[in-house]
SENUTOR-681207 format. One record per residue: residue number from 1; residue in one letter; chain; x, y, z of N, C-alpha, C in turn. Coordinates in pm, 1 decimal. Example, Ala and Ser with C-alpha at 12.3 -4.5 7.8 and 13.67 -1.06 7.14 Angstrom:
2
+------+------+-------+----------+----------+----------+----------+----------+----------+----------+----------+----------+
! titi ! domi ! margu !     n.xx !     n.yy !     n.zz !    ca.xx !    ca.yy !    ca.zz !     c.xx !     c.yy !     c.zz !
+------+------+-------+----------+----------+----------+----------+----------+----------+----------+----------+----------+
!    1 !    A !     A !   1319.0 !   -569.0 !    780.0 !   1230.0 !   -450.0 !    780.0 !   1320.0 !   -330.0 !    780.0 !
!    2 !    S !     A !   1285.0 !   -225.0 !    708.0 !   1367.0 !   -106.0 !    714.0 !   1290.0 !      3.0 !    787.0 !
+------+------+-------+----------+----------+----------+----------+----------+----------+----------+----------+----------+
This chain:
164
+------+------+-------+----------+----------+----------+----------+----------+----------+----------+----------+----------+
! titi ! domi ! margu !     n.xx !     n.yy !     n.zz !    ca.xx !    ca.yy !    ca.zz !     c.xx !     c.yy !     c.zz !
+------+------+-------+----------+----------+----------+----------+----------+----------+----------+----------+----------+
!    1 !    M !     A !   9208.7 !  -1213.8 !  -8508.5 !   9078.3 !  -1185.0 !  -8455.7 !   9028.8 !  -1276.9 !  -8398.8 !
!    2 !    R !     A !   8989.0 !  -1403.8 !  -8424.4 !   8941.9 !  -1474.4 !  -8279.0 !   9000.9 !  -1477.4 !  -8173.0 !
!    3 !    A !     A !   9134.9 !  -1467.0 !  -8171.2 !   9250.6 !  -1405.8 !  -8034.1 !   9162.9 !  -1331.6 !  -7966.8 !
!    4 !    A !     A !   9168.4 !  -1177.0 !  -8021.5 !   9088.0 !  -1055.0 !  -7955.6 !   8961.6 !  -1092.5 !  -7929.7 !
!    5 !    W !     A !   8842.8 !  -1169.5 !  -7975.2 !   8719.2 !  -1206.4 !  -7926.9 !   8726.2 !  -1279.1 !  -7765.5 !
!    6 !    V !     A !   8822.6 !  -1362.3 !  -7796.4 !   8834.3 !  -1446.3 !  -7657.4 !   8898.4 !  -1412.2 !  -7556.9 !
!    7 !    L !     A !   8978.6 !  -1308.6 !  -7613.2 !   9080.2 !  -1208.0 !  -7476.6 !   8975.4 !  -1158.2 !  -7402.9 !
!    8 !    A !     A !   8879.7 !  -1043.4 !  -7500.5 !   8762.7 !   -973.6 !  -7449.3 !   8694.2 !  -1022.1 !  -7352.8 !
!    9 !    L !     A !   8645.4 !  -1122.4 !  -7422.5 !   8533.8 !  -1240.7 !  -7343.5 !   8607.6 !  -1251.8 !  -7189.6 !
!   10 !    T !     A !   8743.3 !  -1300.8 !  -7215.0 !   8806.7 !  -1313.9 !  -7067.3 !   8777.8 !  -1248.2 !  -7020.3 !
!   11 !    V !     A !   8838.2 !  -1101.3 !  -7038.4 !   8854.4 !   -973.0 !  -6960.3 !   8720.7 !   -918.3 !  -6893.3 !
!   12 !    L !     A !   8619.7 !   -978.5 !  -6985.6 !   8487.3 !   -921.9 !  -6911.8 !   8415.6 !   -998.1 !  -6829.3 !
!   13 !    S !     A !   8429.6 !  -1144.0 !  -6827.2 !   8433.2 !  -1236.7 !  -6721.9 !   8527.9 !  -1222.9 !  -6624.0 !
!   14 !    S !     A !   8615.1 !  -1175.2 !  -6639.8 !   8696.1 !  -1164.6 !  -6480.8 !   8643.3 !  -1042.3 !  -6400.8 !
!   15 !    N !     A !   8621.9 !   -948.6 !  -6486.0 !   8526.3 !   -832.9 !  -6444.2 !   8411.4 !   -848.8 !  -6335.5 !
!   16 !    A !     A !   8361.4 !   -908.1 !  -6407.3 !   8216.1 !   -950.9 !  -6320.8 !   8223.8 !  -1028.0 !  -6208.0 !
!   17 !    L !     A !   8338.3 !  -1129.9 !  -6232.9 !   8364.7 !  -1216.4 !  -6133.2 !   8414.4 !  -1124.3 !  -5991.3 !
!   18 !    A !     A !   8508.2 !  -1025.1 !  -6054.8 !   8588.0 !   -914.1 !  -5970.8 !   8483.1 !   -818.5 !  -5845.8 !
!   19 !    E !     A !   8368.2 !   -842.5 !  -5948.6 !   8310.1 !   -746.5 !  -5895.7 !   8177.5 !   -803.1 !  -5782.8 !
!   20 !    E !     A !   8155.5 !   -926.7 !  -5776.3 !   8051.1 !  -1019.6 !  -5753.5 !   8045.2 !   -990.8 !  -5590.2 !
!   21 !    P !     A !   8173.7 !   -978.5 !  -5536.3 !   8141.3 !   -984.1 !  -5358.8 !   8116.9 !   -839.4 !  -5330.1 !
!   22 !    T !     A !   8147.6 !   -733.4 !  -5444.9 !   8129.4 !   -582.2 !  -5392.2 !   7953.3 !   -599.7 !  -5412.6 !
!   23 !    R !     A !   7941.0 !   -652.8 !  -5502.6 !   7764.9 !   -699.4 !  -5525.6 !   7689.9 !   -747.2 !  -5374.5 !
!   24 !    R !     A !   7740.7 !   -861.8 !  -5350.8 !   7673.7 !   -936.1 !  -5233.3 !   7697.0 !   -840.2 !  -5147.4 !
!   25 !    L !     A !   7790.8 !   -808.7 !  -5091.1 !   7806.8 !   -695.5 !  -4926.4 !   7714.9 !   -606.7 !  -4985.1 !
!   26 !    A !     A !   7697.0 !   -543.8 !  -5092.8 !   7579.7 !   -390.1 !  -5106.6 !   7458.4 !   -455.6 !  -5053.3 !
!   27 !    R !     A !   7428.2 !   -613.0 !  -5103.9 !   7272.7 !   -641.5 !  -5104.8 !   7266.3 !   -786.5 !  -4965.4 !
!   28 !    Q !     A !   7371.2 !   -773.1 !  -4971.2 !   7341.2 !   -832.7 !  -4768.1 !   7240.8 !   -830.2 !  -4693.2 !
!   29 !    A !     A !   7186.6 !   -742.7 !  -4653.2 !   7049.4 !   -672.6 !  -4625.8 !   6980.5 !   -777.1 !  -4659.8 !
!   30 !    E !     A !   6945.0 !   -722.9 !  -4813.0 !   6851.7 !   -812.5 !  -4853.0 !   6860.7 !   -991.0 !  -4871.6 !
!   31 !    I !     A !   6984.8 !  -1058.5 !  -4876.0 !   7019.5 !  -1170.0 !  -4862.4 !   6958.2 !  -1214.7 !  -4722.1 !
!   32 !    E !     A !   6978.7 !  -1124.8 !  -4620.1 !   6942.0 !  -1187.8 !  -4488.8 !   6803.9 !  -1219.9 !  -4444.4 !
!   33 !    Y !     A !   6741.4 !  -1082.3 !  -4523.4 !   6517.9 !  -1060.1 !  -4544.2 !   6526.3 !  -1207.5 !  -4598.6 !
!   34 !    Y !     A !   6528.5 !  -1223.9 !  -4696.3 !   6493.5 !  -1344.2 !  -4725.6 !   6534.3 !  -1464.5 !  -4701.2 !
!   35 !    T !     A !   6665.9 !  -1480.8 !  -4645.9 !   6699.8 !  -1602.6 !  -4585.4 !   6665.5 !  -1597.1 !  -4375.2 !
!   36 !    S !     A !   6645.3 !  -1485.2 !  -4351.6 !   6638.9 !  -1558.5 !  -4203.1 !   6529.4 !  -1424.0 !  -4170.1 !
!   37 !    H !     A !   6448.8 !  -1346.5 !  -4244.1 !   6346.4 !  -1230.9 !  -4176.8 !   6242.9 !  -1224.9 !  -4238.9 !
!   38 !    Y !     A !   6225.7 !  -1314.2 !  -4361.4 !   6110.2 !  -1309.0 !  -4497.9 !   5970.2 !  -1312.6 !  -4353.3 !
!   39 !    D !     A !   5856.9 !  -1217.4 !  -4356.5 !   5767.8 !  -1234.0 !  -4282.8 !   5634.4 !  -1206.5 !  -4395.2 !
!   40 !    G !     A !   5626.3 !  -1210.6 !  -4499.1 !   5503.2 !  -1216.2 !  -4587.4 !   5439.5 !  -1129.5 !  -4567.0 !
!   41 !    A !     A !   5503.7 !  -1004.1 !  -4552.6 !   5391.9 !   -852.5 !  -4573.4 !   5337.0 !   -848.6 !  -4751.5 !
!   42 !    D !     A !   5443.7 !   -902.9 !  -4820.4 !   5396.5 !   -891.2 !  -4980.0 !   5260.1 !   -966.3 !  -4997.5 !
!   43 !    I !     A !   5241.3 !  -1065.1 !  -4918.1 !   5149.7 !  -1131.9 !  -4988.8 !   5024.6 !  -1197.8 !  -4892.8 !
!   44 !    A !     A !   5045.2 !  -1105.8 !  -4753.8 !   4983.0 !  -1139.9 !  -4665.7 !   4815.2 !  -1043.1 !  -4649.1 !
!   45 !    L !     A !   4718.9 !  -1187.0 !  -4585.7 !   4589.4 !  -1033.7 !  -4644.9 !   4634.3 !   -912.0 !  -4566.3 !
!   46 !    A !     A !   4663.5 !   -937.7 !  -4459.0 !   4645.5 !   -774.5 !  -4398.6 !   4670.8 !   -701.3 !  -4483.9 !
!   47 !    R !     A !   4784.2 !   -686.6 !  -4613.6 !   4842.4 !   -598.8 !  -4653.1 !   4690.8 !   -542.6 !  -4775.2 !
!   48 !    F !     A !   4617.5 !   -627.8 !  -4782.2 !   4479.5 !   -580.5 !  -4872.0 !   4332.3 !   -499.0 !  -4802.9 !
!   49 !    E !     A !   4379.6 !   -507.4 !  -4612.4 !   4278.1 !   -424.9 !  -4552.9 !   4112.6 !   -501.1 !  -4581.5 !
!   50 !    C !     A !   4103.3 !   -616.7 !  -4636.7 !   3985.5 !   -636.1 !  -4610.1 !   3873.5 !   -666.6 !  -4494.9 !
!   51 !    Q !     A !   3807.2 !   -562.5 !  -4472.9 !   3704.4 !   -561.9 !  -4359.8 !   3641.9 !   -686.3 !  -4345.3 !
!   52 !    P !     A !   3646.9 !   -804.4 !  -4231.5 !   3562.6 !   -834.2 !  -4237.1 !   3395.1 !   -809.3 !  -4231.7 !
!   53 !    P !     A !   3317.0 !   -831.7 !  -4274.6 !   3215.1 !   -771.0 !  -4290.7 !   3120.2 !   -861.7 !  -4120.3 !
!   54 !    Y !     A !   3040.0 !   -741.4 !  -4096.3 !   2912.8 !   -730.1 !  -3953.4 !   2800.3 !   -813.8 !  -4061.8 !
!   55 !    I !     A !   2786.5 !   -930.1 !  -4015.9 !   2644.7 !   -958.6 !  -4010.2 !   2553.7 !  -1006.4 !  -3901.9 !
!   56 !    P !     A !   2433.6 !   -989.9 !  -3930.4 !   2337.8 !   -965.3 !  -3827.9 !   2253.7 !  -1106.4 !  -3834.0 !
!   57 !    M !     A !   2276.4 !  -1193.1 !  -3692.5 !   2182.7 !  -1318.6 !  -3706.9 !   2025.1 !  -1322.3 !  -3768.1 !
!   58 !    R !     A !   1983.8 !  -1220.7 !  -3756.3 !   1845.9 !  -1173.5 !  -3825.5 !   1854.1 !  -1084.2 !  -3893.7 !
!   59 !    P !     A !   1852.7 !  -1126.2 !  -3986.1 !   1840.5 !   -972.1 !  -4129.2 !   1699.1 !   -916.0 !  -4074.2 !
!   60 !    A !     A !   1711.7 !   -778.9 !  -4106.3 !   1595.2 !   -717.6 !  -4155.9 !   1554.9 !   -689.3 !  -4274.3 !
!   61 !    T !     A !   1429.0 !   -664.8 !  -4350.8 !   1467.4 !   -678.7 !  -4493.0 !   1501.5 !   -561.3 !  -4534.3 !
!   62 !    A !     A !   1506.3 !   -468.4 !  -4475.4 !   1575.3 !   -314.9 !  -4532.0 !   1750.9 !   -358.2 !  -4515.8 !
!   63 !    G !     A !   1774.2 !   -453.1 !  -4379.5 !   1913.7 !   -431.4 !  -4415.5 !   2003.7 !   -589.8 !  -4497.5 !
!   64 !    R !     A !   1865.9 !   -620.3 !  -4546.0 !   1978.1 !   -774.4 !  -4656.1 !   2064.4 !   -685.9 !  -4769.7 !
!   65 !    A !     A !   1988.3 !   -579.2 !  -4864.2 !   2093.9 !   -548.2 !  -4911.7 !   2232.1 !   -488.1 !  -4934.3 !
!   66 !    A !     A !   2245.7 !   -428.2 !  -4807.9 !   2380.5 !   -379.7 !  -4739.0 !   2459.2 !   -500.3 !  -4686.0 !
!   67 !    V !     A !   2395.5 !   -568.9 !  -4611.9 !   2457.1 !   -704.0 !  -4575.5 !   2510.7 !   -786.6 !  -4752.8 !
!   68 !    A !     A !   2459.1 !   -812.2 !  -4793.1 !   2470.7 !   -893.4 !  -4938.8 !   2658.1 !   -769.4 !  -4976.7 !
!   69 !    Q !     A !   2575.2 !   -629.0 !  -5007.7 !   2677.5 !   -535.3 !  -5056.2 !   2834.1 !   -537.9 !  -4949.9 !
!   70 !    T !     A !   2837.0 !   -567.1 !  -4808.6 !   2965.8 !   -592.4 !  -4778.1 !   3006.0 !   -726.0 !  -4795.8 !
!   71 !    L !     A !   2901.1 !   -814.8 !  -4762.3 !   2994.2 !   -931.3 !  -4835.3 !   3061.7 !   -936.3 !  -4980.7 !
!   72 !    A !     A !   2991.2 !   -915.4 !  -5060.7 !   3036.4 !   -875.7 !  -5189.4 !   3171.7 !   -779.3 !  -5192.6 !
!   73 !    A !     A !   3168.4 !   -725.1 !  -5147.3 !   3290.4 !   -643.0 !  -5094.4 !   3447.0 !   -672.6 !  -5024.1 !
!   74 !    W !     A !   3403.3 !   -770.3 !  -4966.0 !   3472.1 !   -877.7 !  -4914.2 !   3548.5 !   -946.2 !  -4953.3 !
!   75 !    R !     A !   3437.8 !  -1006.3 !  -5030.5 !   3482.2 !  -1140.1 !  -5129.0 !   3573.2 !  -1067.7 !  -5253.6 !
!   76 !    A !     A !   3523.2 !   -948.3 !  -5292.7 !   3632.4 !   -865.6 !  -5443.7 !   3762.1 !   -850.9 !  -5344.8 !
!   77 !    C !     A !   3791.6 !   -786.9 !  -5195.0 !   3894.7 !   -781.4 !  -5175.3 !   3973.4 !   -915.3 !  -5154.6 !
!   78 !    Y !     A !   3918.4 !  -1081.4 !  -5080.4 !   3944.1 !  -1139.6 !  -5069.0 !   4025.7 !  -1197.8 !  -5188.3 !
!   79 !    D !     A !   3949.2 !  -1190.5 !  -5295.9 !   3992.5 !  -1246.0 !  -5446.4 !   4102.6 !  -1193.8 !  -5471.3 !
!   80 !    R !     A !   4118.8 !  -1030.8 !  -5442.6 !   4249.7 !   -975.6 !  -5434.1 !   4379.0 !  -1051.1 !  -5397.5 !
!   81 !    F !     A !   4326.0 !  -1083.2 !  -5265.7 !   4431.0 !  -1123.1 !  -5263.2 !   4492.0 !  -1283.6 !  -5287.8 !
!   82 !    L !     A !   4428.9 !  -1371.4 !  -5275.3 !   4453.2 !  -1502.6 !  -5356.7 !   4560.1 !  -1440.7 !  -5453.5 !
!   83 !    A !     A !   4481.0 !  -1339.1 !  -5568.8 !   4537.1 !  -1365.5 !  -5731.6 !   4700.8 !  -1316.8 !  -5685.8 !
!   84 !    N !     A !   4707.3 !  -1248.1 !  -5590.6 !   4846.0 !  -1185.9 !  -5545.4 !   4971.5 !  -1297.9 !  -5476.2 !
!   85 !    Y !     A !   4843.4 !  -1377.6 !  -5378.5 !   4933.5 !  -1519.8 !  -5357.4 !   4955.4 !  -1602.8 !  -5434.7 !
!   86 !    N !     A !   4868.7 !  -1621.5 !  -5558.8 !   4877.0 !  -1733.2 !  -5625.1 !   4999.4 !  -1704.3 !  -5718.9 !
!   87 !    A !     A !   5025.3 !  -1533.4 !  -5749.3 !   5126.2 !  -1511.9 !  -5856.0 !   5239.4 !  -1514.4 !  -5782.9 !
!   88 !    A !     A !   5237.8 !  -1536.8 !  -5658.2 !   5399.5 !  -1520.8 !  -5590.8 !   5450.0 !  -1652.1 !  -5604.7 !
!   89 !    L !     A !   5367.6 !  -1745.7 !  -5648.8 !   5409.4 !  -1866.9 !  -5631.0 !   5527.6 !  -1977.7 !  -5734.1 !
!   90 !    P !     A !   5615.2 !  -2013.0 !  -5760.5 !   5591.9 !  -2120.8 !  -5636.4 !   5689.5 !  -2001.6 !  -5548.0 !
!   91 !    V !     A !   5687.8 !  -2060.9 !  -5398.6 !   5783.3 !  -2021.8 !  -5357.9 !   5914.8 !  -1960.9 !  -5394.2 !
!   92 !    G !     A !   6000.0 !  -1863.7 !  -5370.3 !   6086.9 !  -1799.2 !  -5427.3 !   6134.8 !  -1688.3 !  -5542.3 !
!   93 !    K !     A !   5979.3 !  -1733.1 !  -5620.9 !   5998.0 !  -1659.9 !  -5728.8 !   5977.0 !  -1491.9 !  -5725.0 !
!   94 !    S !     A !   5956.8 !  -1475.6 !  -5587.9 !   5917.1 !  -1328.8 !  -5528.4 !   6067.9 !  -1250.5 !  -5508.8 !
!   95 !    I !     A !   6176.1 !  -1362.0 !  -5526.3 !   6339.7 !  -1305.3 !  -5507.2 !   6352.5 !  -1235.0 !  -5644.4 !
!   96 !    P !     A !   6448.4 !  -1101.9 !  -5667.4 !   6420.4 !  -1050.5 !  -5749.6 !   6567.4 !  -1143.8 !  -5793.8 !
!   97 !    A !     A !   6547.4 !  -1162.7 !  -5959.8 !   6630.6 !  -1260.6 !  -5989.4 !   6786.3 !  -1218.1 !  -6005.8 !
!   98 !    D !     A !   6840.8 !  -1055.3 !  -5971.5 !   6932.6 !  -1026.4 !  -5934.1 !   7000.0 !  -1087.7 !  -5835.1 !
!   99 !    L !     A !   6913.3 !  -1069.5 !  -5776.4 !   6965.1 !  -1145.1 !  -5613.9 !   6976.0 !  -1227.1 !  -5616.2 !
!  100 !    A !     A !   6933.1 !  -1318.7 !  -5641.9 !   6908.7 !  -1473.3 !  -5656.1 !   7057.6 !  -1518.9 !  -5703.9 !
!  101 !    D !     A !   7062.6 !  -1432.5 !  -5825.6 !   7169.2 !  -1498.8 !  -5916.0 !   7340.8 !  -1453.5 !  -5774.8 !
!  102 !    L !     A !   7272.2 !  -1331.3 !  -5698.2 !   7409.4 !  -1366.9 !  -5586.9 !   7401.2 !  -1440.4 !  -5470.2 !
!  103 !    M !     A !   7284.5 !  -1527.3 !  -5430.4 !   7272.0 !  -1588.6 !  -5349.5 !   7362.5 !  -1729.3 !  -5356.0 !
!  104 !    T !     A !   7377.9 !  -1793.1 !  -5217.1 !   7477.2 !  -1923.8 !  -5251.4 !   7352.7 !  -2051.7 !  -5295.5 !
!  105 !    D !     A !   7406.0 !  -2131.6 !  -5267.4 !   7255.9 !  -2260.2 !  -5321.4 !   7210.7 !  -2262.7 !  -5145.5 !
!  106 !    D !     A !   7310.2 !  -2267.1 !  -5058.4 !   7306.0 !  -2279.1 !  -4895.2 !   7175.9 !  -2158.1 !  -4855.9 !
!  107 !    E !     A !   7183.9 !  -2038.4 !  -4927.2 !   7125.0 !  -1896.5 !  -4904.3 !   6953.5 !  -1921.5 !  -4978.3 !
!  108 !    M !     A !   7001.7 !  -1964.8 !  -5094.6 !   6852.7 !  -1977.2 !  -5193.4 !   6797.0 !  -2106.7 !  -5118.9 !
!  109 !    S !     A !   6851.7 !  -2200.3 !  -5026.0 !   6733.4 !  -2285.4 !  -4998.2 !   6696.2 !  -2246.2 !  -4832.1 !
!  110 !    A !     A !   6779.7 !  -2197.4 !  -4765.4 !   6727.1 !  -2104.4 !  -4653.4 !   6603.4 !  -2053.0 !  -4661.4 !
!  111 !    A !     A !   6629.6 !  -1972.8 !  -4771.0 !   6503.2 !  -1835.2 !  -4792.6 !   6397.0 !  -1927.2 !  -4877.4 !
!  112 !    Q !     A !   6378.1 !  -2055.7 !  -4951.6 !   6290.2 !  -2106.6 !  -4980.0 !   6230.9 !  -2179.4 !  -4843.5 !
!  113 !    T !     A !   6288.0 !  -2231.5 !  -4789.8 !   6271.0 !  -2322.1 !  -4626.1 !   6162.8 !  -2224.0 !  -4612.4 !
!  114 !    L !     A !   6230.6 !  -2106.4 !  -4535.8 !   6183.1 !  -1971.6 !  -4451.3 !   6022.4 !  -1930.2 !  -4556.7 !
!  115 !    M !     A !   6015.8 !  -1938.1 !  -4626.7 !   5987.8 !  -1844.1 !  -4716.9 !   5824.9 !  -1933.6 !  -4749.1 !
!  116 !    S !     A !   5840.3 !  -2090.1 !  -4725.9 !   5772.4 !  -2203.6 !  -4763.5 !   5674.4 !  -2195.5 !  -4643.3 !
!  117 !    Q !     A !   5725.9 !  -2158.3 !  -4533.4 !   5685.7 !  -2151.9 !  -4358.7 !   5593.0 !  -2057.6 !  -4362.2 !
!  118 !    V !     A !   5606.4 !  -1972.8 !  -4416.7 !   5546.2 !  -1833.4 !  -4400.2 !   5412.8 !  -1812.7 !  -4513.2 !
!  119 !    F !     A !   5485.5 !  -1881.2 !  -4618.3 !   5367.5 !  -1897.1 !  -4719.4 !   5232.3 !  -2006.5 !  -4675.9 !
!  120 !    V !     A !   5270.1 !  -2073.0 !  -4592.4 !   5168.7 !  -2185.8 !  -4493.8 !   5118.7 !  -2093.1 !  -4424.5 !
!  121 !    Q !     A !   5165.5 !  -2018.1 !  -4312.8 !   5074.0 !  -1907.5 !  -4168.1 !   4988.4 !  -1880.8 !  -4284.3 !
!  122 !    V !     A !   5057.3 !  -1807.9 !  -4374.5 !   4916.0 !  -1683.1 !  -4455.3 !   4816.4 !  -1742.3 !  -4503.6 !
!  123 !    A !     A !   4852.0 !  -1843.7 !  -4561.8 !   4711.5 !  -1957.9 !  -4594.7 !   4644.7 !  -1978.6 !  -4503.0 !
!  124 !    D !     A !   4688.0 !  -2041.9 !  -4426.4 !   4614.8 !  -2075.5 !  -4304.5 !   4521.1 !  -1972.7 !  -4220.1 !
!  125 !    D !     A !   4587.2 !  -1844.8 !  -4216.2 !   4544.7 !  -1684.1 !  -4123.9 !   4403.7 !  -1643.3 !  -4229.4 !
!  126 !    A !     A !   4415.7 !  -1648.5 !  -4346.7 !   4337.2 !  -1615.6 !  -4430.0 !   4212.4 !  -1702.5 !  -4465.8 !
!  127 !    K !     A !   4226.2 !  -1839.3 !  -4446.3 !   4182.1 !  -1892.6 !  -4489.3 !   4032.5 !  -1961.8 !  -4309.1 !
!  128 !    R !     A !   4113.6 !  -1911.8 !  -4175.1 !   4079.2 !  -1859.1 !  -4085.7 !   3941.2 !  -1766.6 !  -4094.8 !
!  129 !    Q !     A !   3993.7 !  -1677.0 !  -4178.5 !   3929.0 !  -1539.2 !  -4211.9 !   3829.5 !  -1596.3 !  -4307.1 !
!  130 !    A !     A !   3800.2 !  -1658.3 !  -4369.6 !   3732.0 !  -1687.2 !  -4524.6 !   3624.1 !  -1798.7 !  -4468.7 !
!  131 !    D !     A !   3685.2 !  -1887.2 !  -4347.0 !   3604.0 !  -1943.5 !  -4249.7 !   3496.2 !  -1880.0 !  -4189.7 !
!  132 !    A !     A !   3548.1 !  -1792.7 !  -4097.4 !   3498.6 !  -1692.0 !  -3991.6 !   3372.1 !  -1631.0 !  -4112.3 !
!  133 !    V !     A !   3407.4 !  -1589.5 !  -4187.7 !   3297.8 !  -1533.8 !  -4253.1 !   3212.1 !  -1629.9 !  -4370.8 !
!  134 !    T !     A !   3245.5 !  -1725.7 !  -4400.1 !   3136.7 !  -1834.3 !  -4466.0 !   3053.2 !  -1908.3 !  -4329.4 !
!  135 !    V !     A !   3139.1 !  -1877.0 !  -4207.2 !   2991.8 !  -1937.7 !  -4120.9 !   2906.2 !  -1853.4 !  -4042.4 !
!  136 !    A !     A !   2957.7 !  -1738.6 !  -4068.5 !   2848.7 !  -1630.8 !  -3997.9 !   2731.8 !  -1593.9 !  -4148.2 !
!  137 !    E !     A !   2793.2 !  -1589.5 !  -4253.2 !   2740.4 !  -1586.7 !  -4369.3 !   2624.3 !  -1730.6 !  -4343.5 !
!  138 !    A !     A !   2625.0 !  -1810.2 !  -4330.0 !   2583.1 !  -1957.6 !  -4324.1 !   2430.7 !  -1899.2 !  -4176.1 !
!  139 !    A !     A !   2498.6 !  -1860.8 !  -4119.1 !   2435.6 !  -1817.6 !  -4007.4 !   2304.2 !  -1721.8 !  -4000.0 !
!  140 !    W !     A !   2375.7 !  -1622.4 !  -4057.1 !   2297.6 !  -1541.2 !  -4098.9 !   2163.8 !  -1572.8 !  -4214.5 !
!  141 !    E !     A !   2185.7 !  -1699.2 !  -4304.2 !   2103.6 !  -1719.1 !  -4417.9 !   2010.3 !  -1792.5 !  -4340.8 !
!  142 !    G !     A !   2037.7 !  -1884.9 !  -4202.3 !   1971.0 !  -1981.0 !  -4148.1 !   1863.0 !  -1903.1 !  -4079.1 !
!  143 !    R !     A !   1923.5 !  -1756.9 !  -4046.7 !   1828.1 !  -1689.5 !  -3916.9 !   1810.2 !  -1769.4 !  -3832.8 !
!  144 !    R !     A !   1903.6 !  -1810.1 !  -3744.3 !   1927.3 !  -1858.4 !  -3625.7 !   1934.8 !  -1815.0 !  -3456.9 !
!  145 !    G !     A !   1852.5 !  -1761.7 !  -3423.5 !   1879.0 !  -1741.6 !  -3322.5 !   1838.4 !  -1550.3 !  -3337.9 !
!  146 !    D !     A !   1887.6 !  -1494.9 !  -3165.5 !   1836.6 !  -1376.9 !  -3153.9 !   1997.3 !  -1317.2 !  -3189.9 !
!  147 !    I !     A !   2121.0 !  -1350.0 !  -3186.9 !   2251.5 !  -1330.0 !  -3137.1 !   2293.6 !  -1230.8 !  -3231.3 !
!  148 !    A !     A !   2371.6 !  -1141.0 !  -3268.3 !   2450.9 !  -1045.7 !  -3335.1 !   2540.6 !  -1149.0 !  -3368.5 !
!  149 !    L !     A !   2615.7 !  -1190.7 !  -3492.7 !   2776.1 !  -1214.7 !  -3476.3 !   2815.0 !  -1127.1 !  -3614.4 !
!  150 !    S !     A !   2934.3 !  -1131.9 !  -3539.4 !   3035.9 !  -1030.5 !  -3614.1 !   3167.4 !  -1133.3 !  -3710.0 !
!  151 !    A !     A !   3183.7 !  -1109.9 !  -3782.9 !   3344.7 !  -1189.4 !  -3799.4 !   3412.8 !  -1163.2 !  -3792.2 !
!  152 !    R !     A !   3458.2 !  -1066.4 !  -3707.0 !   3521.9 !   -982.5 !  -3643.9 !   3552.4 !  -1108.9 !  -3544.6 !
!  153 !    E !     A !   3453.5 !  -1085.8 !  -3503.9 !   3445.6 !  -1226.0 !  -3332.4 !   3493.3 !  -1347.9 !  -3368.1 !
!  154 !    L !     A !   3450.6 !  -1362.5 !  -3463.3 !   3483.6 !  -1526.5 !  -3499.6 !   3629.9 !  -1569.8 !  -3462.0 !
!  155 !    P !     A !   3709.7 !  -1473.2 !  -3504.5 !   3819.0 !  -1538.4 !  -3430.6 !   3889.6 !  -1575.4 !  -3281.6 !
!  156 !    H !     A !   3800.1 !  -1535.9 !  -3208.4 !   3784.3 !  -1584.6 !  -3083.5 !   3739.6 !  -1673.2 !  -3030.8 !
!  157 !    L !     A !   3656.9 !  -1741.9 !  -3141.6 !   3614.0 !  -1855.5 !  -3114.1 !   3745.0 !  -2000.6 !  -3131.4 !
!  158 !    P !     A !   3673.4 !  -2072.6 !  -3072.8 !   3786.2 !  -2225.8 !  -3100.9 !   3836.1 !  -2203.7 !  -3230.5 !
!  159 !    V !     A !   3975.2 !  -2267.7 !  -3264.5 !   4040.3 !  -2279.6 !  -3373.8 !   3922.7 !  -2342.8 !  -3513.0 !
!  160 !    T !     A !   3869.2 !  -2463.3 !  -3491.5 !   3750.4 !  -2550.3 !  -3515.5 !   3669.2 !  -2519.9 !  -3567.3 !
!  161 !    A !     A !   3630.9 !  -2353.0 !  -3544.5 !   3518.9 !  -2291.1 !  -3555.9 !   3490.8 !  -2300.4 !  -3736.1 !
!  162 !    G !     A !   3440.2 !  -2347.2 !  -3747.3 !   3410.9 !  -2304.7 !  -3923.5 !   3489.0 !  -2435.8 !  -4000.5 !
!  163 !    K !     A !   3558.3 !  -2531.7 !  -3924.8 !   3618.2 !  -2659.2 !  -4019.3 !   3533.6 !  -2720.9 !  -4060.0 !
!  164 !    R !     A !   3541.1 !  -2782.4 !  -4170.6 !   3466.6 !  -2904.4 !  -4228.6 !   3507.0 !  -3039.0 !  -4199.2 !
+------+------+-------+----------+----------+----------+----------+----------+----------+----------+----------+----------+
């Protein structure tokens, strides 16, 4: 009886090994996406379509509630982005498990390297937008000047704008 179990397990494992090259070939495009073409679209702020709020430099009393509402909407959207970004960590977690099982160690290493670079870029881009909104909000609350300042316009300022 024991010999029958050993034989059955041997046959099952040899069938699984024989199918692996076929499964790898069928999923080669997915492997290449993660190792060479990963763009971070699944974690990017753009995916959430957070509209940077227009914040005038001199708020009218009647417009204060509207600005506060657009800021709250932007923050809620940004929080959804952050939750999604953090849920994707550690880097490589978003690679489907069955695909990761088909990848070689070198492929997994290449995927994690590329994904790490993309994650850093996505975080930097999101921080720039958050800094722009923060700078615009601070300027609005300080009521400095007569200039209308929009968070949409701040990305055109030097990269150091809003840095601490």
